[in-house]
MILOMI-991593 format. One record per residue: residue in one letter; x, y, z of N, C-alpha, C, O in turn. Coordinates in steps of 0.05 Angstrom, whole numbers, plus 5000, padded with zeros to 4 digits. Last residue first. Layout:
# residues N
AXYZXYZXYZXYZ/...
This chain:
# residues 474
F513849124955513949084984512248844992512048785016/Q513349204901515949104910516049054940517948944950/F508349424896508649144888511249034898511448794904/Y508449964906508249784929508249494922508049314939/I508650204855511050204873510849994894512849864900/F505949824800505549994823507949974842509149764845/P509249794735508049674759507749884782509150084782/S507150154677509150104697507849984721505550054728/Y506050094606505050124633507250044653509049884646/H508450504555508750254568507750284597508450474611/M503750874513505950844532506150564542504350394538/S499150944484501551084475503851054493505851204491/S494950674507495750594480498350714471499550624452/I494350964555495550694556496550604528498550474526/R491951434535494451444549495851174549498251154543/F487051264514488951394497491751394509493751344495/A484851044561485250874537487250994518488950854508/V484451484595486351274602486851094577489151014573/I480451794570483151904574485251684578487351684566/T476151424572477151524546480051634548481751564532/L475551364627476151134610477351214584479251094574/C474051874642476551764652477451534635479751494629/L469051894616471152094610473851984618475851994603/L466351484642466851464613469051654604470751594588/G466151694694467451434689468151404659470351314653/V463152164687465852174697467451924691469751934682/A458251934670459652124653462652144661464452134644/T456751604713457151484687458851674669460651574655/Y456151994753458151774756458851654729461151614722/S451952284732454552414735456752214739458952244728/P447651914733448752014707451452144710453152114692/L447451844791448151624773449151724746451151624736/R446152384809448352224820449252014800451652004793/L442252744799444152694778446452514786448452494772/R439452784846438252644824440152574802439752384788/G444052674903442352834885441352664862442152434858/Q450952634927448052574928446552734907447652914895/T457252344936455652544922452752454921452152214916/N460651964957458552084975456752294962454952394974/E464451824920462551624929460251744944458051634943/L467352304913466152174890463951974899461851954886/Y469352374965467452564954465952444930463552484927/K472951954969470551954986468452134975466052074975/G476752154931475551894928472951874944470951784933/T478252664952476852644927475452374924473152374915/V477152985010478452745000476852654975474552584976/F477853525047476753455021478353225009480553255000/D480353685092478353485095477053405069475253235069/K483654095076484953845084482953625088483653385088/P482454425014481754395043482554115052482053915039/F488454434973485654354977485054375007486854345024/F493854514969492254744976489254684978487654864983/L496254054952496954144979495054374988494854425012/T494853984900493253834920493853924948492253894966/F498754264873496054384876494454244897492854374911/L503053914870503254154887500454274893499954384914/G500753544834501553464860501753704879500753684902/C500153884790497753764802498353664830496753694848/L505453974777503854194787501254094800500354204820/L506853474758508153574781506553804794506353814818/A503553454712503153254733504453344759503253314781/I505753884683502953904693502453704715501153764735/K510753664671510553904687507753944699507454014722/N509253244638510453184663510453424682510153394706/F507153544594505453354608506653294636505153294656/N511553824576509253974587507453794604506353864624/T517453494600515453554580513153704593512953714617/F522753394622520953604631519053684609519053914600/I526253054597524152934615522153144624520053064634/Y529853354569527753224554525553104572523253074563/R533853524603531553714598529253574583526953664585/F538253224610535853154626533453334620531353294631/E542353434582541553164575539153074590537952864584/P543253944606541853924580540853644573538753614561/P541754004676543553904654542053864628539753764628/I539154594701538554314695540354224672540454354651/A542255014747541754964719541254664715542854494724/W543655074800540855064794540255014764537854974757/E547754934852547654924822544754884814543554684821/N548354894906548055164895548355164864549055364852/S549054464941550554464916550554744902552454824889/F546354394990548854554989550154574962552254704960/L541654094989541854325007544154505001544054745006/L542253704950539753854951540154114967539154324959/R547153474964546853624939544353794938544354014926/E545553235013547653445012547453604987547753854988/T541752864994540953085012542953315012542253545012/F545252534966543052664952542052904968541653114957/Q548552355007549752504985547552664970547952894962/L544752075038546252295050547452475028547352715030/A542951685001541051875012542452115024541652345020/H547751394992546451534970544551744980544351964969/G548451195044550451375032549251535009549751775007/I544150855047544251085065546251285055545751525056/S541750694980543250635005543250885022542351095014/D538250854942539250584940540650504966540650264973/A532351244961535251214955536050924956534850754969/R527051264978527651214950530551154944531151014925/F527251345033525551135023526351054994526350824987/L530351805038531251555049529851325037531051115031/I526552155014529252115002530551855012531651704996/W522352145049522051995024524751975009525051784993/G524252495089523952205094523752035069524751815068/F523752965062526452875069526352575076528252425069/C518052985061519652975036522552875041523552705026/V516953055115516152805101517652765075518452545069/L518953565121520253345135519453075123521152895120/T515153845089518053865084519553635096521253505083/F510353735115510753645088513753645081514653465067/T511253995164510853705163511353595135512753395132/L511754525147513954405161513754095160515653955155/F506554605124508954635108511354495120512854355107/Q503354525169503054355146505554365128506454155118/W505054945201505654675210505254475187506754275185/L503055375169505855355175506655075183508654965174/M497555265170498955255144502055235148503455105133/Q496355345224496155075212497655055186498854845180/N496455735265498555725244498655445231500755325227/R493155355317494055605304496255555284497655355285/K492454855334490055015329490655275316488955405304/H495254235327495854525324493254665317492054615297/T497853655358495653795347496254095347497454195366/R502953495375501353315358498953445345498153365324/L506753725408506353835381504553665363504653695339/G509153645459506353705456505653835429504054025428/F514253465463513853755464510953835459510454075455/L513652905461515253025482514753315485514653415508/R510652815415509452755441510952905463509753005482/E514452985377511853115379510453065405509253245417/L518652625386519052915392516353065394516053245410/T516152155369517052185397517352475404516552565426/L515352265315513052215332513752245362512152355377/M520752295299518952525296516452505314515652695326/A522551775310523752005324521952255322521552395342/G519551475275519251435304520251665320519151745340/N521651665227518851715233518251675263516751825275/F526951475233526351765229523551835236522952025250/A526150925235527151065258526651365257526051495277/G524450845182522650785204523450925230521851035244/W529151005155526651145150524651095173523251285182/V532550615174533050885182530551055177529951235193/V530150175149530450175178530850455188529550545207/F530650315096527950295107528050285138526250395151/T536250305089534750555085532050545097531050745108/W537749785094538149955117536750225114536050355134/N532849335068535049525063535249705087533349765100/A527849035051530348925063532649115055534249045037/G521649385067523749275050526249195065526649275087/H517249485099517249595073519549485055519249485031/W518349255149516149145132516349235103515749085085/I522149615168523049355160520949225142521649085123/G518550045181520750085162521649815151521949785126/T515349805220514149915195516249945174515749875150/C519149695259517849465245516549565219516549415199/L520250215272522450055262521249815247522249735226/F515250345291516150465266518650335255519150355231/V514850025338512850015317513850125290513449995269/I519250205367519049925359517149895335517749765315/W517950735376520350675361520150385350520850335327/L513350675408513150815382515550745364515250695340/N515550415452513550275436513250405408512950265388/A518750825472519950575463518050425445518950305425/Y514751195487516751265466518051015455518550995431/T512150885526510750985503512651055480512150975457/R516150805564515150575549513650665524513750525504/F516751345580519051205569518050965552518950925530/S511651495601512751625578514951455564515051435540/G507050955619509051165624510351265599510151135578/C503650575597505650485616507850705621510150635626/R500050685557498950645583501050595605500350575628/S500650715503501450955518500550925547500251135561/G502250045491501350295480502450535495504850555500/G503549535504502849715526501849985517500750145532/L504049175464506549255478505949435502507749475518/P498749175444499748945460502349005475502748885496/I499049695416497349655440498249405456498349425481/Y503049575375503249795394501649755419502649775441/V501149085349503849115360503849335382504649275404/Y495849075333497148815337500048835347501348635353/D493949605328492349405342493849155349493149025369/R498149885301497049985326495749755342496149725366/F498949585255501049595275500049705302501049615323/W493749685233494649415238496849415259496749265278/S493750235226491850115246492649835252492149735275/S497650265185497950405211496250285233497150245255/L495049975145497549875156498050005183498849875202/T490550305135490150025144492649895155492549725172/I492750795119491350775144491050485154491250435178/H496751075089496650785091495250705117496450575134/W495951685123497551535103497351235109497851145131/R493151895165492151945138493551775118492451725096/R495751835211492851785212491551795185489251715181/W500652015198500251725200497451645206496751405205/F499752575200500452445175499952145176498852035157/D498852665255496652705236497252555209495452445197/T504052565272501852405283499452425264498152215259/F506752955245507252685237505052495248504352295235/S502253495227504153375245504653085235503052985218/T498453655192499853865206501853755227502953915242/A497053395126497453355155499053585167500753715154/S496353395073495153615087495553595117494553765132/Y498352925055500153165053498853415064500053635063/P494052565060496252565080498052805079499152885099/R488252475046489852725041492152745060492252945075/L487451925067485752155072487452415070487952545090/F487451245047488851505047486851735050484651725038/N484150815052486950775059488551035059490751045070/E477650585072479450785060482250745069482750655092/P475649895068476250135083477950325066479450245049/F470649645021473349635033473849895047472850105040/T465049305010465849575019468549545034468649435056/F462748934953464248954978464849244985465249414967/G460748854902458848854924460148874952458848834972/L463848934858463348654866461548624890460848404898/I464249484859462949354836462149074843459948984836/R467249544906464449644905462949514882460549454885/G472149324890470649194912467749284911465949114915/L473649694852473049424844471449274865469549124858/G474350144888472450154866471649874857469349814853/I478549954920475950024933473750034912471549934916/A482449894881481649664896478849714909477149544909/M482950424863482150214844481149974859479149854851/D484750684910482250764897481250544878478850494878/S489550394917487450374937484750454925482750324930/Y492350564872491750284875489450244895487650084890/A492651114884491251024860490450734862488250654856/S495951114928493051184933491451114908489051044911/F500650974901499550794921496550864927494950674929/D501251404863501451124855499950944875498350784868/F500951884892499051834870498951534863496851424857/Y505251784929502451834938500451774915498551624920/I509651714896508951494914506051534925504651344930/Q509552214867509351954853508351734873506451594867/F510452604904507852584892507452324878505252214877/T515752464918513752504939510952484928509252354940/Y518252474869517952224882515752244904514252054909/A517953034859516752844840516352574853514252454850/L520953244901518053304899516653104881514453014887/T525953024888524752974914521753024913520152854922/G526853234837526652944841525352874867523752684868/L527053784848524953684831524553384834522353274834/L531753774880529253874891526953764875524953664886/A535553554845535053424871532353514882530853344893/M535453924804534653654799533953504825532153344826/S537354374833534854384819533754104814531454044819/S542454244851540254274870537554264857535654164869/P545353744807544954014816542554034836540953844837/L549653204809546853274814546653564823547753644844/E554452974803553653144781550853264786549853404769/N554952654846557052864844556353054820557653264818/T550952274839550552494858552552714856552052944862/P548552084776550852084794550752324813550452554804/M541551934774543752114765546052094785545552094809/T537351684796539351514783541751674772543651564762/F534152084816535351894835537351704822538851574837/A532652374770534152504792535552304809537852344817/A529851994740532152134728533852254750536352234749/D525751844775527751644767530251784756532451694761/A522752334777524052214801526252024794528352034806/I521052394724522752594736524252484760526652524763/V517851934719519951994699522052184711524452154708/A514051964759516151764761518451824742520751764748/C510352334742512252414763514552224765516752294772/A507751994705509152234695511152334716513352404709/D505551604739507551524719509051764708511451734701/A501951934769504151784781506351714762508651754767/L498452164727499952324746502352174757504652264756/I496551774691496952044682498852194701500652334692/V496251274715497551284689498051574680499751624663/K493951404768496251234764497651304737499951384737/K489451714759491451814778494151664774496251774776/C486451374726487451624716489751734733491851824723/L485350974765486950914741488051164728490351164719/G482151254801484751154810486551084786488951134787/F477851354767479251574780482051484788483951634784/M476250834756477250994735478751234745480751324733/F474350684808476550534795477850704773480250714771/R470251054815472551054834474950904821477250994824/T466950884773467951154774470351174792472351304785/A465750364789467150404764468350684763470650724753/G462850454837465450314838467050364812469550394814/I458350734817460050854838462850724838464850864838/A456350354781457150614772459050754791461050874784/F455349914816457149884793458150154784460550184779/N451550144850454150064861456250024839458550094842/E447450204811448650444825451350374837453250534834/L446349694796447349874776448650114789450650214779/S448449214845446549394834447949574813450349594813/L448648674890449748794867447648974854445348894851/R449448564958447548654937449148774914450648964918/R451047964994451548234986449748304962448648124949/E453147475038450747595026451447885019452348045037/S458147275052455847095051453447215036451947065023/L461547705052462347455038460047265034460047105015/Q459048065085458948115056459847875040459047835017/E460247885135457447855126457347895095455747765082/D465948005134464847735140462047695129461547505114/I468548475128467148375105465948095109465147955090/I470548595178469248805163467648695140465448805134/R473048155198470548225211469048445195466648475198/Y477848145170475747955163473048045174470948005161/R480548765146480048575168477648395161475748475147/V484848895092482048885101481848685124482748455121/I489449325072489349085088486549075102485949235120/P488149565004488349595033488249335048487049135038/G493949184981492149295000489749444988489449444963/A496848964938497849204952495749344970495849584973/I494648464923497448524918498448754935500748754945/L489148424938491048214944493948304943495548234961/Q484748734926486548834947488748634953490248674973/P482248464882482548764882484648854902486149044897/F482347884890484348014874484448324876486648434872/M482547524949480847694932482447894917483848054929/T485247184984486147204956484647394939485247424915/I482647215034485447285032486347335003488047504998/Y477247075021477847315036480747405032481347635028/L477946574996476846804981477547064994478247254981/T479746285039481446315016480546554999482146704989/L475246285071477646425081479546475057480846685056/M471945985038471146255046473546415055473846645048/S474645495036474245655011473445945017474346125003/F474145325088476745395078476545565053478145745049/S468345645120469745425106472445515097473045755097/R466946065152465145835150466345595136465545365141/A471846335196470746305169469146055168469745855181/P470046535263471646375244470346365217467846375215/R468547225276467746945275469646795257470646905237/A472247685317471247605291470447315293471547165309/E473847755367472947995354471947935326470848115312/K476247355396473247355394472147615384469947695390/R481547305393480547515412477547525413476347675429/H481646935353482446845380481647055401481146985424/V480047265311478447035318479146945346477346885362/D484347635309481647725315479747505323478147535341/I488647305296488647435322485847525329484947495351/V487147125244487846935265487547065292486246955310/Y486547615215484347425218484747245242483047205259/S491747815217489547965230487147795234485747815255/I494347425187494947445215492747605230492047535252/G492347545135491747295148492247295178490647185193/Q494448065128491548025128490847765141488947745156/F499947955129498748125149495748095151494548105172/V500247635082501047525108499847695131498747585150/F498547975042496747755049497647615074495947495088/F502748375044499948445049498248205056496748215076/S507548125034507248285058504348345065503648365088/I506547884984506747715008506447875034505347785053/G506248124934504048164952504348014979502448024995/I510147644900508747894899506447904919504947714921/P515647344930512947304920511347564921511247694942/L522147474912520047564931517347514918516647624897/A527246974906525347164894523147224914522247054929/V533646914930530846844935529047064923529347294929/N539246764925537746914905534846854907533546744888/T545146754963542346694960541146874939541947104935/V551446464969549946684958547046604953546646394940/P553346155031552646145003551046384994549546495009/L558446445073555646365069555046345039556146505023/Q564246245097563146375073560346275069559946045062/I568246375153565846225143564746385119564246625121/A572246575185572846475158570646305146571146105132/A570546835230570946545231571546415204571446175202/I570947395219571147285246571946995246573646905261/D570547485164572747615179573147475206575447445215/A566047185150568647135137570947245152573047125153/L562147425181562947145187565647075174567146925185/V561947925153562547915182563547635190565547605204/P560547795101563147915106563947905136566347885142/S555347535112557547405098560247535104562147395113/L551347865132552847695150555347575138557247515152/Q549248145089550348295111552148125130554048215141/S547547755054549447955044550748115067553048195064/T544047475087546547345079548547545068550947515073/A539947865092541347755116544047635108546047675121/F538147955039539348175055541048065078543248165083/N536047455027538247565011539747785026542147795026/A532047405067534247215065536547325049538847305058/Y527547735069530047835082532347635079534547705089/K523147525043523647815041526447885050527548085040/F522946985052522847075024523647375022524647465001/Y523446965109525246825091525246945063527347015053/A519247285129521947345135523947215116525847335107/L514747015108515247285100518147355105519447485088/L515246525135515346535106516046815096517646855077/S514646715187517146585179517446585149519646625139/L509346905186511547095190514246975182516047115172/P506546405178506446625158508746825161509946905141/V508446145227508946035201508746255179510546275163/V506646485270509446435266510046325237511946415225/I500946495267502546745267505446685258506546825241/G499045985269497846165250499246435248498746595229/S501945775311502445675284501345865263502545905242/Y499646045354502446095347503046005319504546135304/L494545795353494846085350497646155341498046315322/L495945275365494845335339495045635333495745715311/L497745345417499545245397498545305369500145385351/K492945505441495245695441497245605419498345775405/N489745055436488945305424491245495421491445635401/G492844705468492444645439491544895424492544955402/L492244935518494944915505494644875475496244985460/A486844865527487845145524490545145511491245315495/T483844315491485444425513486344715506486444795483/K481044145448479944075474481544205497480644195520/T480344655397481544405408480344365436478944535446/P477744965337477644925367479044655374478744455359/L481645315290479945085296480045025325482145035338/V485145705278482845795294480945555299478745595310/S489045475247489945595273487545685290487845735314/I487145315199487245115220487845235247487245115268/Y487545815171485045675174485145485198483345485215/C492845955170491046135183488345995188487046055209/F494745525141495545545170493745745184493145705208/F492345635091491845385105492445415135490845335152/T494546135077491646105081491045855097489345865115/V499945985071499246185090496246165097495446175120/I499245625027500345535053499645725075498745645097/L497445964987495645764997496645645024495045575041/L502046294980499446414987497546204999496246265019/I505545904963506046044988503546174998502946165022/G503345754914503445554936503945684962502845594983/I504246164881501546144891501445934914499645944931/Y509146114861509046234887506146244898505646334920/V508945954808509045744829508745854857508145704876/N506146554788506646284780506746094804504746084819/A505047094793506846974812507646684806509546584817/G501347274754503647444761505747304778508147384777/Y497846854749498746984725501247144731503047154714/F496346744802498146554788499246674763501546624756/Y492947164813495447144827497346964812499747024810/F488747054776490047324776492747304789494747414779/F487146544792488446584766489946844765492146854754/L485046684842487246504841488746524814491146514813/S480847024824483047134841485446954841487747054840/G477646664796478846894782481147004798483147084786/L476046324837477646214815479046444800481346414792/L473246704869475546554880477246444857479746474858/L469246874835471147064845473646924856475847024852/I466346394827467546534804469746724813471946734801/A464746304880466346104866467846234842470146184837/N461646754890464046704906465946504892468346544892/P457346674854459246904850461846864866463946934856/L455046214880456346194854458146424848460446384838/R453446474931455046224929456446194903458946154902/A450346914940453246954937454846704931457246714927/K444247074903445746984927448746994920449547074898/N440747164861441747394876443147314903443147464922/G440246644839438046774853438846994871437847024893/D444346484809444246384837442046504853441846474877/A444146754762443446474761443046364789441546164793/K446147254779443347234769442446944770440146894777/Y451347114792449547244812446647214804444947164821/A453246934743453046744766451146854787449646704799/L453247414715451547194706451146994728448946884732/F457047684745454347784745452347574735450047554744/Y461647364733460847424761457847504762456347404778/L462247384678461647124691460547164719458747024728/A463347934673461047814659460247554672457847504676/L467847994704465448124713462948004698460847984710/L471647684674470947614702468247734710466647604722/L471747974626470847694626470047604655467947474658/P473648484642470948454629469948164631467648124636/L478748324667476648454682473948424668471948354681/F481948074624481247944650478848064663476947914669/Y481648454579481048174577480148054604477847964606/Y482648994587481148914563480448624562478748544545/L485449044636483249224629481449114607479049154608/F489548644636487548664658485048814648482748724653/V492248754588491248484594489048494615487048354612/P493749304593491649224574490548944579488148904575/S494649514661495649374637493349304619491149264628/S493349724710493449904687494449774662495049914642/F493649294745491049404740491049594715489049614701/V497948764726497749044735494949154727494049114704/M499448134748497748284729497148564740496048594762/
């Protein structure tokens, strides 16, 4: 179920919120009945989009739950810990990489040993990368004594399946919302703040991201031997802004829905295209994933405490894992290696922070990030190389007549909005700004902005087909 779909906006969400607030009132402003409504609603939300794969979600939750149960021996505790990590990761590996592994191994085994592997067609359960990582963070944090075990299986199930962040994050640590699961305050102010943030994200998705997607898809599906530099450049910029508007929109909507329901979720984006280095970029882009790899992979490997060589090796390992996490394609592996190489070079030459010529470094970082997104979007490494070659060397700038229809005024404005965000002060983060506004007009201004966004989105959705979020495929 997509947040920008009529089914979610006009049926699921109003009904769930009505039942949720009625339960809160009937329960004496406590969380027991609202939790039950939210849990049932979240399970239905996932079942609506994933059907039988809800079983995978519940299996992951079950193993995460039993893995922190106390035993009488240290060996028993360690075995449970491994089960809470290995089983979810094994499920993720099978569903996400089985097709890719057999397609890569089949020709090799056929040549070497005349073995023909069966063709696999394993479907990817939606959101598996996110709920597996969220469950593993719970298991590790409890064993590290950085979080308390969940009070019950239903409480842990609610934490992992909560629908606002279930499909595409942010990846929320259990210790952040442990207390909120048991006791939270619902208020008109929180509703207005959350609804405004949700509507802001919804506008960003259906107005900006989907408009940029039209240009990006046209450029990346065009035969590369016919691709002029103009289309390659516009396609690269369009995808660069599409993936940011699309993914940050989902995070805005998840944070807003969480606030309506009484939860405070962590920020996931802080103006990443204002970064002045790759180190700065990864502090701003998909923050909850970056911090997950830092806390559960980079630091356990030794971080930066074991000398330069180990530090560089750890960075490469982390970003190769980051690339593989995003998808089963060599393009993601190379994209991860590219980011690891950039971070290594920055450490090697002391380029992680810049006090002078910040606009120059921002431009250079943004340009290199754009080249990285070509790898991310391309169908194959060959496609990425050919696309980049046409971008840099084709010297053909006329847009083919058959593609001029995609450059509507609306799509041009969306692309310009993406470019315009580059010139905002780098610490100005719109989502946070909306939430932190103070003053007597705070509540009326939230209401006005939310209603305006709702009106714009209602007209837009009624005149178009909604599209799924990019990160649903990961």
